DSSP file (Angstrom, degrees, kcal/mol; ACC not computed):
  #  RESIDUE AA STRUCTURE BP1 BP2  ACC     N-H-->O    O-->H-N    N-H-->O    O-->H-N    TCO  KAPPA ALPHA  PHI   PSI    X-CA   Y-CA   Z-CA
    1    1 A M              0   0    0      0, 0.0    73,-2.4     0, 0.0     2,-0.5   0.000 360.0 360.0 360.0 -49.1  126.9  173.0   59.3
    2    2 A I  E     -A   73   0A   0     71,-0.2    71,-0.3     1,-0.2     3,-0.1  -0.799 360.0-176.2 -92.7 124.0  129.0  171.4   62.2
    3    3 A R  E     -     0   0A   0     69,-2.4     2,-0.3    -2,-0.5    -1,-0.2   0.879  56.7 -35.5 -90.6 -41.8  128.4  172.9   65.6
    4    4 A S  E     -A   72   0A   0     68,-0.9    68,-2.5     0, 0.0     2,-0.6  -0.990  57.8 -88.3-166.4 169.4  130.9  171.1   67.8
    5    5 A L  E     +A   71   0A   0     -2,-0.3    66,-0.3    66,-0.2     3,-0.1  -0.839  49.3 164.1 -86.7 126.8  132.8  168.0   68.7
    6    6 A T  E     +     0   0A   0     64,-2.3    42,-3.4    -2,-0.6     2,-0.4   0.549  45.6  42.8-126.0 -11.8  130.5  166.1   71.1
    7    7 A W  E     +Ab  70  48A   0     63,-1.1    63,-3.2    40,-0.2    -1,-0.2  -0.989  43.2 176.1-150.1 131.9  131.5  162.4   71.5
    8    8 A V  E     - b   0  49A   0     40,-1.7    42,-2.0    -2,-0.4     2,-0.3  -0.955  15.8-155.1-134.4 118.0  134.7  160.5   71.9
    9    9 A P  E     - b   0  50A   0      0, 0.0     2,-0.4     0, 0.0    59,-0.2  -0.724   9.9-169.0 -92.3 141.0  134.7  156.7   72.4
   10   10 A I  E     - b   0  51A   0     40,-2.9    42,-3.2    -2,-0.3     2,-0.5  -0.998  12.2-144.1-129.9 132.5  137.6  155.1   74.3
   11   11 A R  E     + b   0  52A   0     -2,-0.4     2,-0.3    40,-0.2    42,-0.2  -0.835  27.1 168.7 -93.3 126.7  138.3  151.3   74.5
   12   12 A V  E     - b   0  53A   0     40,-2.1    42,-0.6    -2,-0.5     5,-0.1  -0.941  43.3 -89.9-132.6 158.5  139.7  150.0   77.7
   13   13 A Q    >   -     0   0    0     -2,-0.3     3,-2.2    40,-0.2     4,-0.3  -0.355  41.8-115.1 -61.4 149.2  140.3  146.6   79.1
   14   14 A D  G >  S+     0   0    0      1,-0.3     3,-1.2     2,-0.2     4,-0.3   0.858 117.4  55.6 -60.7 -32.0  137.2  145.5   81.2
   15   15 A E  G 3  S+     0   0    0      1,-0.2     4,-0.3     2,-0.1    -1,-0.3   0.641 103.2  56.9 -75.3  -9.4  139.3  145.5   84.4
   16   16 A Q  G <> S+     0   0    0     -3,-2.2     4,-2.0     1,-0.2    -1,-0.2   0.359  79.2  91.2 -98.8   2.3  140.3  149.2   83.7
   17   17 A L  H <> S+     0   0    0     -3,-1.2     4,-2.4    -4,-0.3     5,-0.2   0.875  84.3  52.4 -65.8 -37.9  136.7  150.4   83.6
   18   18 A G  H  > S+     0   0    0     -4,-0.3     4,-2.5    -3,-0.2    -1,-0.2   0.950 110.2  47.9 -65.6 -47.3  136.7  151.2   87.4
   19   19 A L  H  > S+     0   0    0     -4,-0.3     4,-2.7     1,-0.2    -1,-0.2   0.878 110.6  51.4 -56.0 -41.2  139.8  153.2   87.1
   20   20 A A  H  X S+     0   0    0     -4,-2.0     4,-2.4     2,-0.2    -1,-0.2   0.900 111.0  48.4 -62.2 -39.9  138.4  155.1   84.1
   21   21 A R  H  X S+     0   0    0     -4,-2.4     4,-2.9     2,-0.2     5,-0.2   0.936 110.4  51.3 -66.6 -44.7  135.3  155.9   86.1
   22   22 A T  H  X S+     0   0    0     -4,-2.5     4,-2.3     2,-0.2    -2,-0.2   0.944 113.1  46.0 -53.6 -51.4  137.4  157.0   89.1
   23   23 A M  H  X S+     0   0    0     -4,-2.7     4,-1.3     2,-0.2    -2,-0.2   0.935 111.6  50.2 -58.9 -49.4  139.4  159.4   86.9
   24   24 A A  H  <>S+     0   0    0     -4,-2.4     5,-2.3     1,-0.2     3,-0.4   0.924 112.8  46.9 -58.5 -45.6  136.3  160.8   85.1
   25   25 A E  H ><5S+     0   0    0     -4,-2.9     3,-1.4     1,-0.2    -1,-0.2   0.878 106.1  57.6 -67.9 -34.9  134.6  161.5   88.5
   26   26 A A  H 3<5S+     0   0    0     -4,-2.3    -1,-0.2     1,-0.3    -2,-0.2   0.750 103.9  54.2 -66.3 -21.6  137.7  163.1   89.9
   27   27 A L  T 3<5S-     0   0    0     -4,-1.3    -1,-0.3    -3,-0.4    -2,-0.2   0.418 122.7-108.4 -89.8   2.3  137.6  165.6   87.0
   28   28 A G  T < 5 +     0   0    0     -3,-1.4     2,-0.2     1,-0.3    -3,-0.2   0.665  67.2 150.9  87.2  14.6  134.0  166.4   87.9
   29   29 A L      < -     0   0    0     -5,-2.3     2,-0.3    -6,-0.2    -1,-0.3  -0.569  39.9-129.5 -83.9 144.2  132.4  164.6   84.9
   30   30 A S  E     -C   42   0A   0     12,-2.1    12,-2.6    -2,-0.2     2,-0.4  -0.692  20.6-109.1 -92.1 143.9  128.8  163.2   85.4
   31   31 A I  E     -C   41   0A   0     -2,-0.3    10,-0.3    10,-0.2     3,-0.1  -0.625  32.8-178.7 -71.4 125.0  127.8  159.7   84.6
   32   32 A A  E     -     0   0A   0      8,-3.2     2,-0.3     1,-0.4    -1,-0.2   0.861  65.7 -25.3 -88.7 -51.2  125.5  160.0   81.6
   33   33 A W  E     -C   40   0A   0      7,-1.0     7,-3.0     2,-0.0    -1,-0.4  -0.974  63.6-176.5-158.4 157.2  124.7  156.2   81.3
   34   34 A E  E     +C   39   0A   0     -2,-0.3     5,-0.3     5,-0.2     2,-0.2  -0.997  10.4 175.0-158.0 160.3  126.3  153.0   82.2
   35   35 A S        -     0   0    0      3,-3.2     3,-0.4    -2,-0.3    -2,-0.0  -0.774  57.5 -75.1-145.4-168.9  126.0  149.2   82.0
   36   36 A H  S    S+     0   0    0     -2,-0.2     3,-0.1     1,-0.2    20,-0.1   0.731 128.0  29.6 -73.1 -19.0  128.2  146.3   83.1
   37   37 A D  S    S+     0   0    0      1,-0.2    16,-2.6    18,-0.1    19,-0.3   0.301 124.4  20.4-123.2  10.3  130.7  146.8   80.2
   38   38 A H  E     - D   0  52A   0     -3,-0.4    -3,-3.2    14,-0.2     2,-0.3  -0.979  53.4-175.6-166.1 160.6  130.6  150.4   79.3
   39   39 A F  E     -CD  34  51A   0     12,-2.0    12,-2.9    -2,-0.3     2,-0.4  -0.978  13.9-141.8-158.7 159.4  129.7  153.8   80.7
   40   40 A A  E     -CD  33  50A   0     -7,-3.0    -8,-3.2    -2,-0.3    -7,-1.0  -0.958   8.0-159.1-127.2 144.3  129.6  157.4   79.5
   41   41 A V  E     -CD  31  49A   0      8,-2.7     8,-2.0    -2,-0.4     2,-0.4  -0.898  11.0-151.9-121.4 153.9  130.5  160.7   81.2
   42   42 A S  E     -CD  30  48A   0    -12,-2.6   -12,-2.1    -2,-0.3     6,-0.2  -0.957   7.0-136.6-130.5 139.9  129.3  164.1   80.3
   43   43 A T    >   -     0   0    0      4,-2.4     3,-1.4    -2,-0.4   -14,-0.1  -0.364  41.2 -97.9 -78.5 170.4  130.5  167.7   80.6
   44   44 A E  T 3  S+     0   0    0      1,-0.3    -1,-0.1     2,-0.1   -15,-0.0   0.870 128.0  54.1 -56.6 -37.6  128.4  170.6   81.7
   45   45 A R  T 3  S-     0   0    0      1,-0.1    -1,-0.3     2,-0.0    -3,-0.0   0.637 122.6-107.2 -74.3 -14.2  128.0  171.4   78.0
   46   46 A G    <   +     0   0    0     -3,-1.4    -2,-0.1     1,-0.3     2,-0.1   0.456  66.5 149.4 101.9   4.3  126.8  167.8   77.3
   47   47 A D        -     0   0    0    -40,-0.0    -4,-2.4   -42,-0.0     2,-0.4  -0.453  36.3-139.7 -68.3 147.4  129.9  166.5   75.5
   48   48 A I  E     -bD   7  42A   0    -42,-3.4   -40,-1.7    -6,-0.2     2,-0.5  -0.917  22.4-170.5-120.5 136.3  130.3  162.7   76.0
   49   49 A I  E     -bD   8  41A   0     -8,-2.0    -8,-2.7    -2,-0.4     2,-0.6  -0.999  19.1-160.6-113.1 117.3  133.3  160.5   76.6
   50   50 A E  E     -bD   9  40A   0    -42,-2.0   -40,-2.9    -2,-0.5     2,-0.6  -0.920   3.9-159.6-106.3 117.7  132.2  156.9   76.3
   51   51 A Y  E     -bD  10  39A   0    -12,-2.9   -12,-2.0    -2,-0.6     2,-0.6  -0.835  11.5-170.0 -95.3 121.9  134.4  154.3   77.9
   52   52 A C  E     -bD  11  38A   0    -42,-3.2   -40,-2.1    -2,-0.6   -14,-0.2  -0.927  14.1-138.7-118.0 120.6  133.7  150.9   76.4
   53   53 A G  E >   -b   12   0A   0    -16,-2.6     3,-2.0    -2,-0.6   -40,-0.2  -0.237  32.5-103.6 -66.6 161.2  135.2  147.7   77.9
   54   54 A T  T 3  S+     0   0    0    -42,-0.6    -1,-0.1     1,-0.3   -41,-0.1   0.773 122.1  55.8 -66.9 -21.8  136.6  145.0   75.6
   55   55 A S  T 3  S+     0   0    0    -18,-0.1    -1,-0.3     2,-0.1     2,-0.3   0.546  81.8 111.9 -86.1  -4.5  133.5  142.9   76.2
   56   56 A H  S <  S-     0   0    0     -3,-2.0     2,-1.6   -19,-0.3    -4,-0.1  -0.510  74.2-123.5 -70.8 132.8  131.2  145.7   75.0
   57   57 A D        +     0   0    0     -2,-0.3    -1,-0.1     3,-0.0    -2,-0.1  -0.593  52.5 148.4 -82.4  88.5  129.4  144.9   71.9
   58   58 A A        -     0   0    0     -2,-1.6     5,-0.1     1,-0.1     2,-0.0  -0.800  59.2 -80.1-116.9 158.9  130.3  147.8   69.6
   59   59 A P    >   -     0   0    0      0, 0.0     3,-1.8     0, 0.0     4,-0.5  -0.344  41.6-130.3 -53.5 128.8  130.9  148.0   65.8
   60   60 A A  G >  S+     0   0    0      1,-0.3     3,-1.1     2,-0.2    -2,-0.0   0.830 103.5  65.7 -54.9 -33.5  134.4  146.7   65.2
   61   61 A Y  G >  S+     0   0    0      1,-0.3     3,-0.8     2,-0.1    -1,-0.3   0.742  89.1  69.2 -69.0 -18.7  135.3  149.7   63.0
   62   62 A L  G <  S+     0   0    0     -3,-1.8    -1,-0.3     1,-0.2    -2,-0.2   0.868 113.3  25.1 -64.9 -34.9  135.0  152.0   66.1
   63   63 A F  G <  S+     0   0    0     -3,-1.1    -1,-0.2    -4,-0.5    -2,-0.1  -0.321  78.0 123.9-128.8  50.1  138.1  150.5   67.7
   64   64 A D  S <  S-     0   0    0     -3,-0.8    -1,-0.1    46,-0.1     3,-0.1   0.125  96.4 -81.5 -97.3  22.2  140.2  149.2   64.8
   65   65 A G  S    S+     0   0    0      1,-0.4     2,-0.2    -3,-0.1    -2,-0.1   0.335 101.9 103.7  98.9  -5.5  143.3  151.3   65.8
   66   66 A S  S    S-     0   0    0     -5,-0.2    -1,-0.4    44,-0.2    -2,-0.1  -0.656  79.5 -91.4-102.9 167.2  142.2  154.6   64.2
   67   67 A A        -     0   0    0     -2,-0.2    45,-2.6    42,-0.2     2,-0.4  -0.369  39.7-165.5 -70.9 153.5  140.8  157.7   65.9
   68   68 A C  E     + e   0 112A   0    -59,-0.2     2,-0.3    43,-0.2    45,-0.2  -0.995  14.1 160.0-139.8 140.9  137.0  158.0   66.3
   69   69 A Y  E     - e   0 113A   0     43,-2.0    45,-2.1    -2,-0.4     2,-0.4  -0.987  29.3-126.3-157.4 159.7  135.0  161.1   67.2
   70   70 A G  E     -Ae   7 114A   0    -63,-3.2   -64,-2.3    -2,-0.3   -63,-1.1  -0.870  16.1-162.4-111.5 140.9  131.5  162.5   67.0
   71   71 A L  E     -Ae   5 115A   0     43,-3.2    45,-2.6    -2,-0.4     2,-0.4  -0.983  16.5-134.2-125.7 134.6  130.4  165.8   65.6
   72   72 A L  E     -Ae   4 116A   0    -68,-2.5   -69,-2.4    -2,-0.4   -68,-0.9  -0.704  29.0-173.2 -84.4 128.7  127.1  167.6   66.2
   73   73 A T  E     -A    2   0A   0     43,-2.5    45,-0.3    -2,-0.4     3,-0.3  -0.941  30.9-142.9-127.0 149.7  125.5  168.9   63.0
   74   74 A E  S    S+     0   0    0    -73,-2.4     2,-0.3    -2,-0.3   -72,-0.1   0.719 100.0  31.7 -78.9 -20.5  122.4  171.0   62.4
   75   75 A D     >  -     0   0    0    -74,-0.4     4,-2.5     1,-0.1    -1,-0.3  -0.850  64.7-175.1-140.6  98.7  121.5  169.1   59.3
   76   76 A L  H  > S+     0   0    0     -2,-0.3     4,-3.1    -3,-0.3     5,-0.3   0.923  86.4  50.6 -63.0 -47.9  122.4  165.4   59.4
   77   77 A G  H  > S+     0   0    0      1,-0.2     4,-1.9     2,-0.2    -1,-0.2   0.882 113.0  45.5 -59.8 -40.5  121.3  164.7   55.8
   78   78 A R  H  > S+     0   0    0      2,-0.2     4,-1.7     1,-0.2    -1,-0.2   0.908 115.1  47.2 -66.0 -47.2  123.3  167.7   54.4
   79   79 A S  H  X S+     0   0    0     -4,-2.5     4,-2.4     2,-0.2    -2,-0.2   0.908 112.4  50.2 -62.6 -43.9  126.4  166.8   56.4
   80   80 A A  H  X S+     0   0    0     -4,-3.1     4,-2.4     1,-0.2    -1,-0.2   0.910 109.8  49.7 -61.1 -41.1  126.2  163.2   55.4
   81   81 A A  H  X S+     0   0    0     -4,-1.9     4,-2.4    -5,-0.3    -1,-0.2   0.870 108.9  53.8 -67.7 -33.6  125.8  164.0   51.7
   82   82 A A  H  X S+     0   0    0     -4,-1.7     4,-1.1     2,-0.2    -1,-0.2   0.933 110.2  45.9 -65.3 -45.9  128.9  166.3   52.0
   83   83 A L  H  <>S+     0   0    0     -4,-2.4     5,-2.5     2,-0.2     4,-0.3   0.896 112.9  50.0 -62.4 -42.6  131.0  163.5   53.5
   84   84 A R  H ><5S+     0   0    0     -4,-2.4     3,-1.3     1,-0.2    -2,-0.2   0.911 110.9  51.0 -59.4 -44.1  129.8  161.0   50.8
   85   85 A G  H 3<5S+     0   0    0     -4,-2.4    -1,-0.2     1,-0.3    -2,-0.2   0.712 103.8  56.5 -67.1 -22.7  130.6  163.6   48.2
   86   86 A A  T 3<5S-     0   0    0     -4,-1.1    -1,-0.3    -3,-0.3    -2,-0.2   0.433 124.9-101.3 -85.5  -2.5  134.1  164.1   49.5
   87   87 A G  T < 5 +     0   0    0     -3,-1.3    -3,-0.2    -4,-0.3    -2,-0.1   0.548  68.4 153.7  96.8  11.9  134.7  160.3   49.1
   88   88 A C      < -     0   0    0     -5,-2.5     2,-0.5    -6,-0.2    -1,-0.3  -0.433  47.5-113.5 -68.8 146.5  134.2  159.2   52.8
   89   89 A E  E     -F  106   0A   0     17,-2.4    17,-2.8    -2,-0.1     2,-0.5  -0.710  21.8-130.4 -83.0 126.0  133.1  155.6   53.2
   90   90 A V  E     +F  105   0A   0     -2,-0.5    15,-0.2    15,-0.2    -1,-0.0  -0.654  27.2 177.8 -77.8 119.2  129.6  155.2   54.7
   91   91 A L        +     0   0    0     13,-2.5    14,-0.2    -2,-0.5    -1,-0.1   0.633  62.2  13.5 -97.5 -14.6  129.9  152.7   57.7
   92   92 A S  S    S-     0   0    0     12,-1.1    -1,-0.2     3,-0.0     3,-0.1  -0.983  74.8-106.8-151.8 158.3  126.3  152.7   58.9
   93   93 A P        -     0   0    0      0, 0.0     2,-0.4     0, 0.0    11,-0.3  -0.337  60.5 -78.0 -73.6 171.9  122.9  153.7   57.9
   94   94 A I        -     0   0    0      9,-0.1     2,-0.5     7,-0.1     9,-0.2  -0.596  54.6-148.7 -68.6 130.2  121.4  156.7   59.7
   95   95 A V  E     -G  102   0A   0      7,-3.3     7,-1.9    -2,-0.4     2,-0.9  -0.883   8.9-150.3-108.1 130.7  120.3  155.4   63.1
   96   96 A D  E     +G  101   0A   0     -2,-0.5     2,-0.4     5,-0.2     5,-0.2  -0.845  21.8 170.9 -98.9 103.3  117.4  156.8   64.9
   97   97 A A  E >   -G  100   0A   0      3,-3.0     3,-0.9    -2,-0.9     4,-0.1  -0.413  55.9 -91.9-109.2  59.2  118.2  156.3   68.7
   98   98 A G  T 3  S+     0   0    0     -2,-0.4    -1,-0.2     1,-0.2     0, 0.0  -0.605 111.9   9.3  69.2-112.7  115.4  158.3   70.3
   99   99 A P  T 3  S+     0   0    0      0, 0.0     2,-0.4     0, 0.0    -1,-0.2   0.670 128.1  64.6 -75.9 -10.7  116.5  161.9   70.9
  100  100 A V  E <   -G   97   0A   0     -3,-0.9    -3,-3.0    16,-0.0     2,-0.4  -0.920  58.3-172.4-116.8 134.0  119.7  161.3   68.8
  101  101 A R  E     +GH  96 117A   0     16,-2.4    16,-2.8    -2,-0.4     2,-0.3  -0.980  23.5 163.4-120.0 137.0  120.0  160.4   65.1
  102  102 A Y  E     -GH  95 116A   0     -7,-1.9    -7,-3.3    -2,-0.4     2,-0.3  -0.963  25.8-160.8-150.8 165.7  123.5  159.5   63.8
  103  103 A Q  E     - H   0 115A   0     12,-1.8    12,-2.4    -2,-0.3     2,-0.3  -0.973  18.8-132.4-151.2 139.8  125.7  157.9   61.0
  104  104 A H  E     + H   0 114A   0     -2,-0.3   -13,-2.5   -11,-0.3   -12,-1.1  -0.722  24.8 176.7 -93.7 137.8  129.2  156.6   60.9
  105  105 A F  E     -FH  90 113A   0      8,-2.6     8,-2.8    -2,-0.3     2,-0.5  -0.972  22.8-137.5-137.9 151.9  131.8  157.4   58.2
  106  106 A R  E     +FH  89 112A   0    -17,-2.8   -17,-2.4    -2,-0.3     6,-0.2  -0.967  28.3 177.3-112.6 130.8  135.4  156.6   57.5
  107  107 A G    >   -     0   0    0      4,-3.3     3,-1.4    -2,-0.5     4,-0.1  -0.260  42.9 -34.1-112.6-162.1  137.6  159.3   56.3
  108  108 A P  G >  S+     0   0    0      0, 0.0     3,-1.3     0, 0.0    -1,-0.3  -0.226 127.5  18.9 -53.8 138.8  141.3  159.8   55.5
  109  109 A G  G 3  S-     0   0    0      1,-0.3   -42,-0.2    -3,-0.1    -2,-0.0   0.616 128.5 -76.3  78.1  11.1  143.8  157.7   57.6
  110  110 A G  G <  S+     0   0    0     -3,-1.4    -1,-0.3     1,-0.2   -44,-0.2   0.567  82.4 160.5  73.8  10.7  140.9  155.4   58.6
  111  111 A V    <   -     0   0    0     -3,-1.3    -4,-3.3   -45,-0.1     2,-0.5  -0.438  33.0-139.7 -64.3 131.7  139.5  158.0   61.1
  112  112 A V  E     -eH  68 106A   0    -45,-2.6   -43,-2.0    -6,-0.2     2,-0.4  -0.837  16.8-167.5 -98.9 127.3  135.9  157.3   61.9
  113  113 A A  E     -eH  69 105A   0     -8,-2.8    -8,-2.6    -2,-0.5     2,-0.5  -0.897   7.8-157.2-111.5 142.7  133.5  160.2   62.2
  114  114 A L  E     -eH  70 104A   0    -45,-2.1   -43,-3.2    -2,-0.4     2,-0.5  -0.988   8.1-158.1-114.0 121.2  130.0  160.0   63.7
  115  115 A L  E     -eH  71 103A   0    -12,-2.4   -12,-1.8    -2,-0.5     2,-0.4  -0.872  20.1-178.4 -96.0 132.2  127.7  162.8   62.6
  116  116 A Q  E     -eH  72 102A   0    -45,-2.6   -43,-2.5    -2,-0.5     2,-0.5  -0.966  24.4-161.0-136.4 152.6  124.8  163.3   65.0
  117  117 A R  E       H   0 101A   0    -16,-2.8   -16,-2.4    -2,-0.4   -43,-0.1  -0.999 360.0 360.0-130.2 126.0  121.8  165.4   65.3
  118  118 A V              0   0    0     -2,-0.5    -1,-0.1   -45,-0.3   -44,-0.1   0.337 360.0 360.0-104.6 360.0  120.2  165.8   68.8
């Protein structure tokens, strides 16, 4: 059902975005998208690390002190139903963002999981 770990968001102070970008570029990661308050880098395989400044308007639950990660699934509906059945809290509806569809859940220890289908 799950194919890979594909997304990790990281919250940094706005003034640290430049350093985060320099570090990512030094590691050979490509800029996938960017705006004034966040940017994402991609590996050759397409995995994403998204750096969000403190002024970036992201759902509060993504950065409430717990870990957060994204998982690529072959069947979003089936994987979402499995997490609901396991007692995970649904944090968002299924979002259709063009080529990507995703949904957020909260699991044990407050960890937030993003299920996505590309």
